[in-house]
C-alpha positions as CSV (number, residue, x, y, z in Angstrom):
1,M,22.7,-15.6,-14.0
2,N,24.1,-15.0,-10.6
3,F,24.7,-11.6,-9.2
4,G,27.4,-11.0,-6.5
5,I,27.2,-8.3,-3.9
6,T,29.3,-5.9,-5.9
7,E,27.0,-6.1,-8.9
8,L,23.9,-5.6,-6.7
9,L,25.5,-2.6,-5.0
10,L,26.4,-1.1,-8.4
11,I,22.9,-1.6,-9.7
12,A,21.5,0.0,-6.5
13,L,23.9,3.0,-6.9
14,I,22.8,3.5,-10.5
15,V,19.1,3.4,-9.6
16,F,19.7,5.8,-6.7
17,L,21.6,8.3,-9.0
18,L,18.9,8.1,-11.7
19,F,15.8,8.5,-9.5
20,G,17.0,10.3,-6.4
21,S,16.1,9.7,-2.7
22,K,12.7,11.5,-2.7
23,K,11.5,9.6,-5.7
24,L,12.7,6.2,-4.3
25,R,11.1,7.0,-0.9
26,G,7.8,7.7,-2.5
27,L,8.1,4.6,-4.6
28,G,8.8,2.5,-1.5
29,G,5.8,4.0,0.2
30,D,3.5,3.3,-2.8
31,L,4.8,-0.2,-3.0
32,G,4.2,-0.9,0.7
33,T,0.6,0.5,0.4
34,A,0.0,-1.7,-2.7
35,L,1.3,-4.8,-0.9
36,K,-0.9,-4.1,2.1
37,D,-4.0,-3.6,0.0
38,F,-3.2,-6.8,-1.9
39,K,-2.9,-8.8,1.3
40,R,-6.1,-7.3,2.6
41,A,-7.9,-8.2,-0.7
42,M,-6.5,-11.8,-0.5
43,K,-8.0,-12.1,3.0
44,G,-11.4,-10.9,1.6
45,E,-11.5,-7.8,3.8
46,E,-12.8,-4.5,2.6
47,K,-10.8,-1.2,3.1
48,G,-13.1,0.1,5.8
49,D,-13.5,-3.1,7.8
50,E,-10.9,-2.3,10.3
51,K,-12.3,1.1,11.2
52,D,-16.0,0.2,11.0
53,A,-15.8,-3.1,12.9
54,G,-18.9,-3.8,14.9
55,K,-21.0,-1.2,13.1
56,S,-24.0,-2.2,11.1
57,D,-24.9,-0.5,7.8
58,D,-28.4,0.3,9.0
59,H,-27.1,2.9,11.4
60,N,-24.7,4.6,9.0
61,D,-27.4,6.2,6.8
62,P,-26.6,9.9,6.6
63,Q,-30.1,10.9,5.6
64,P,-33.0,11.0,8.1
65,P,-36.0,8.8,7.3
66,K,-38.7,10.4,5.1
67,A,-42.0,11.1,6.8
């Protein structure tokens, strides 16, 4: 089943009219975030690795040692 440019534009117009620009913009942002998280997971990185690079877990303890 091949779609030409006119069919694709017609489908895009119908989707735009059904959902509106705000909903589509939010959907695009959510899709981008999901793809970024998926790629990060495939690399084996955790979510906080980029921000906490070079920090060890021993120094991030919020509670003082008990005496």
